[in-house]
N, C-alpha and C positions, 0 to 999 in steps of 0.2 A: 874167471871161472872160479867159484868156491864150492867145495865139496859140502853137502848139507845133510850132516849125519841126522838122523831122525832119534828123537828120544825113545828108550824101550819103555815098555809098558810098566816096569818096575820103577823106572825113575819118574815117569809121570805121576805114578800113585803116591811116591814119597813126596814129590813136590807138593801134590793137592794136600796131602796130610799135614805138610809143614805149613803151607800158605793157611789152612783153614785154622790151623793152631795160632798162627802170627795175626790172623784178622780178628781172632777172638779175644786178642789182648796179651798173649802169653810173650815172653821175651825168650831171647835165644838159647839161655841156660835152661829155662824150664822146659822148652820144647825138647832140647837135648835130653834131658832127663827122662822125659816120658818116651822117647824113641829107644831110650837104653832100656827103660822097664818093660817096653814092648818088643824087645830084641830085635829092634829094627838095625841092620848095619848098613855101612856105607858102601859105595860101589866097589871098593877095595877089601871090603870085608872088617873094617875095625868098627869100634864103636862112634857113635855121634857125640861131637863136643860142640860147644857153642859157635866156634867158628866153622864147623862143618855146616850148621843150619843157615848161618849168614851165608856162606858161600852159594850153597843150593838158590837161595832166593835170590840173590844178586847176579848169578850165572844165568838163571833163567831169563831172568829181565833183561839182561844183557842180550842174551840170544835173541829174544823177540824183536828188541830193537834193531839188531844186526839183519834179521829175516826181512823185517818191514821195510828197512832202507835198501837191500838188495832188490826186493820186488819192485820199487818205484824208482830205481835207478836208470838214469838214461845215459846211452854211450853215444859218444860222437862218432861220426863216420870217417874213417882215414882210408884213403886209397894210396896204396903202394905204387912204386914205378912199375909200368907195365909196358911191354914191348911185343912185337910180332916179329917173329923170323919166318922166312920161306926156305924151304930145301928142295932142291931139285934131285928127282930120282932118275 
């Protein structure tokens, strides 16, 4: 079993903002500059740099793939050694 932590609303908003800028053709450096101009901070409270922008996009996509694979994973059944004991009272 894997713990599936949900993204917070703030994380979702930041991802959507970054993704929309990236889809419109901006590079990682320009996105980071715009986020700094908008005073948007990372989850740890520091300013965005181009590597942070790249990581947000990459990690989100990795997470989506991982969750999709987990949903479709089939597990084989394994039976352990079972035995029955009788006790007299």
